[in-house]
C-alpha positions, 0 to 999 in steps of 0.5 A, spaced: 556 051 240 560 050 233 560 058 232 562 060 239 568 055 237 570 059 230 569 065 233 574 064 239 579 061 234 579 068 229 579 072 235 585 067 237 588 068 231 587 075 230 591 076 237 597 072 234 597 077 228 597 083 230 601 081 237 608 086 236 614 082 232 621 081 237 626 086 238 631 085 232 637 089 237 640 085 241 647 089 245 650 083 249 656 081 244 657 086 242 658 089 249 661 083 251 667 085 245 667 092 248 671 094 253 673 101 257 681 103 256 685 108 261 690 113 256 693 119 259 688 119 264 683 118 262 677 113 259 676 110 251 672 105 249 674 100 245 671 094 240 675 088 241 677 085 233 675 078 234 672 073 238 672 065 236 667 059 237 665 056 241 667 060 248 667 068 244 674 070 248 677 076 245 682 075 241 688 079 237 692 079 231 700 078 232 700 084 225 695 089 228 693 089 234 687 088 239 681 094 237 682 098 231 678 105 228 675 101 224 670 098 228 670 103 233 668 109 228 662 103 226 660 102 234 660 109 234 655 109 229 650 103 232 651 106 239 649 113 237 642 110 234 641 105 239 641 110 244 635 114 240 632 108 239 632 106 246 634 112 250 639 107 254 644 111 257 650 106 257 649 106 249 650 114 251 657 112 255 660 107 250 658 112 244 661 118 247 668 113 250 669 110 243 668 118 240 674 119 244 678 114 241 677 116 235 680 122 237 686 118 240 687 115 234 688 121 229 695 122 228 698 129 227 698 129 220 691 128 220 689 122 218 688 116 224 692 110 225 687 104 225 690 099 230 692 099 238 696 094 241 695 090 248 698 096 252 694 101 248 700 103 244 698 105 237 700 101 231 704 105 226 707 100 222 702 096 219 699 097 213 693 096 214 694 102 221 698 107 217 695 114 219 694 115 212 687 117 207 684 110 206 679 106 210 680 108 216 680 115 216 674 115 211 670 111 216 673 115 223 669 122 219 663 119 217 663 117 225 665 124 227 660 127 223 654 123 226 657 124 232 657 131 232 650 132 228 648 128 235 652 132 240 650 139 237 646 142 241 647 137 248 655 138 249 658 145 245 665 143 247 664 136 244 662 139 238 667 145 237 673 138 238 668 134 233 669 140 228 676 141 229 678 134 228 674 134 221 677 139 219 684 137 221 682 131 216 680 135 210 685 140 210 690 133 210 685 130 204 685 137 201 691 135 196 690 128 196 683 128 193 683 130 186 678 134 183 681 135 176 677 131 170 681 125 169 680 119 166 682 111 167 681 105 162 681 098 165 679 092 161 675 097 156 672 101 161 673 109 162 672 111 168 674 117 172 680 117 177 679 123 180 676 117 186 681 115 192 686 110 189 683 113 182 677 109 182 675 107 189 668 109 188 667 104 195 672 109 198 668 115 196 661 113 198 664 113 206 667 120 204 661 122 202 656 119 207 661 123 212 661 130 209 653 130 207 652 129 215 658 134 217 654 139 212 646 139 215 649 139 221 654 145 220 653 148 213 659 148 211 659 151 205 667 148 202 665 141 203 660 141 197 666 142 191 669 135 194 662 132 195 659 134 188 666 132 184 665 125 188 659 124 186 660 125 179 665 120 180 661 115 183 655 115 178 662 114 173 663 108 175 657 106 173 655 100 168 650 096 164 643 097 163 636 094 165 638 088 160 646 088 161 650 086 167 651 088 171 644 091 172 647 099 173 651 096 179 656 101 181 663 098 180 668 098 186 675 098 184 677 098 177 673 093 173 671 089 179 664 089 184 665 087 190 659 086 196 663 089 202 662 096 202 658 097 196 655 104 199 655 108 193 647 107 192 646 111 199 652 116 198 649 118 192 641 119 194 645 123 200 649 127 196 643 128 191 637 130 196 643 135 199 646 137 192 639 138 188 641 133 183 636 128 180 642 125 175 645 122 183 638 120 185 636 116 179 643 114 179 642 110 185 635 108 183 637 105 178 642 100 182 637 100 187 631 098 183 635 093 177 641 090 181 638 088 188 633 084 185 638 080 181 642 079 187 636 076 191 635 072 185 642 070 184 642 067 192 648 074 193 655 075 189 661 076 194 665 079 188 665 079 180 669 082 174 668 084 167 671 087 161 668 090 156 669 090 149 665 093 142 660 096 147 658 089 150 660 087 158 663 080 159 663 077 166 671 075 166 670 071 173 664 072 178 664 068 186 658 067 191 663 067 197 665 069 201 658 073 204 658 078 210 654 082 213 658 088 211 656 086 203 648 086 207 648 093 210 649 097 206 644 094 201 639 094 206 642 102 207 640 104 201 634 101 200 631 104 207 634 110 204 629 110 198 624 108 202 624 114 205 625 118 199 620 115 195 615 113 200 615 108 195 613 100 199 617 097 195 622 099 198 621 097 204 619 090 202 626 090 198 630 092 205 625 087 209 628 082 203 635 084 203 634 083 211 633 076 211 639 074 209 641 074 217 635 070 219 637 064 213 634 067 206 641 065 203 644 060 200 645 056 206 639 057 209 643 060 215 642 063 221 647 070 221 645 073 226 642 071 233 637 076 236 638 070 242 645 072 243 646 078 238 652 075 235 653 077 227 657 071 224 663 071 220 660 070 214 658 063 209 664 060 206 661 056 201 656 051 200 657 048 207 660 052 211 658 058 215 664 060 219 661 061 227 666 065 229 662 072 231 668 078 231 666 085 231 665 087 223 661 082 223 656 083 229 656 091 228 655 090 220 649 086 223 647 090 228 647 097 223 643 092 218 638 091 224 637 098 228 635 100 220 630 096 220 628 096 227 626 103 226 623 103 221 616 100 221 614 099 214 620 095 214 619 091 219 612 088 218 615 085 212 620 082 216 621 073 216 624 070 222 
């Protein structure tokens, strides 16, 4: 009798161990932030920028507006991935309408304004909304490139319009992105000064992501020199080594590093594969292999600044807070890309370990994404406080992180939640 009971227990345990894990993606809150608007007789999609605890109603910003390109571009990429994963037709509709919103926001000079007002008019004047070579224009580039690749064989007219708009942006940027080999010195570091705003490797990474996808779809060789030059610049922002801080990290701008937008390793993996340049791949893997595990051991940083004297690197300042989803997602993307490139299981484990931040594996042991509601919370403010607001950026970055996990069983099997 005892033997039979034991067999039953072992069988039940086996069934439990083999039962599928929860589906990580819940689009409820993002769908709540999404709204259709009507402009010039057409239906566009927007994502409301803020939603505050406890009722999570839409909140506008008095200086910026109600919705922006930054969020629409990221949501567009998410919805395309969600459609590919689930065949959810509503996600495809939202993706197309968000793409039309990007079209609406492209200015005559080729760049993008960022925000719209509540009446759907474009905010052309505030500093974070001017049509200029800045984050929102690069995010639009990346999103449009992903959309063109997706619609290439599904909607030729839409694909053609995307290409036209990408070329308009690239034409505008050609005279602004430096192609000379210039350098600048910040706190003892000799750094490449041909990136956006001289040394903004974080912005350069988004451009590379967009251009690599664009080239892989349309085979436009004119972008290859720019991809190579920007990649060379990012590689030149790498500092430290296996033993010396900051352990092969890519500085984000000047002598500083910040977690948000830290997509340099992911970008260099993409360009290294495209250009068949092992030096870019090696630089990316050095950061992933050394700096990422260091960050995990430190319970993650928000930012730090460093100086270099007599070939020795020292820390000027370091901060743990705030920690946000946008500081976690780029590391997950890079780790997943490293796994796909190398097939090494350690990168799948690393991606899952980083993704654990959303499920309480963080300095505050706080849930930063709710599978039940689909909310990505706005950040860990300090040792005691979690920001329970759930705006567009945090929600979309959480969903992008977790759909990268959901699409990769090798990663998902290591998730503990």
